[in-house]
N, C-alpha and C positions, 0 to 999 in steps of 0.2 A: 504493499499499499504506500502511496506517495504521501510523504510528510514534508511540508515546506521547510526548507533549510537543510534537508538531509539528502545525501546522494540517493539516486534510485537504486533499487534492489532488483537485479535481473535473475537471480537464482544461480545455481552452480553450472548450468549448461551441460554440454556434452563433455564426458571425461577426456582428459588429455590423452591423445594418441588413438582414440577410438575413431572409426570411420563414420562418415555421414551416412544416414540410412539410405539416401538416394544413390550414393556410390555403391553400397552393397547390393542394392536392387539392380543397378546398371551392370555390375559384374556378374551377378547371377543370370541376368537375361543374356549377356554376351556369351557366357559359358554354355548356356542352353542352346543358343543359336549356332556356335561353332561345333557343337556336339551332334547336331541334327543331320542325319545322312542326306536328306533332301537338300539342305542348305549347302553341304559340302559338294554335292553333285552339281548343283546350280553355280556354285563358285568356280568349280573346275571349268564348266562350260563358259562362264563369263570371262575367266582368265585367258582361256584359249582364244576366245573371240575378241579379247581386249575391250570389253564393254563395261568393265567395272573400274571405278577410280581407285587406284592403289592406296591412296591416303585413307579412304573410308575403310577399306579392308584392313589396313594396318591398325587403324583405330579400334576396330572390333576385336582383333586379336589382342591388342594391348589391354583393352578393358577385361577380356577373358583371362588372361595369364600374366599380365604385366609386361612392361617393356624390358627388353634384354639390357643387361648391364653394359654400359659403354665405358671404354677406357681410352685414354689419350697418352701416347708416348711422346715425351718431350726430350729432345736432344739439345744440348748446349755446350758451348765452348768457354770454359772459365777464363782462359787466357785473354779473350777478347773483351772481358768486363772489367770495370774498375772495382775497387774495393767495396764501395757502397752498393753497387749492383750485385756483387757476389753475396753480400750479407742479406740483401733483400731476397735473392733467389734461394738461398739456403733456408730462410724463414718460410718461404712459400712451400718448399719441398717438405719441411718438417710438418707443416699444417696438413698436407694432403696424404702423408704416409699413415 
């Protein structure tokens, strides 16, 4: 209840780290869709005929099973950097390891 002069109370909300209900529903729907034999047959046909947008197809699979982990390989030459740049680079490397 609102009381003048006091901050509003919104309640505890969704617990930290828990997924939104709509996200869970979308994931369940996407998994059901990519498990459907009719969908898979239609997908094969559409891919062969190139009538499906690949970004839409990727989105459905990402919703169903998540995106694959991406990695980036960085190559660098420490001799070409000054002392300050070396310190900054070493700090970045420690943060991502």
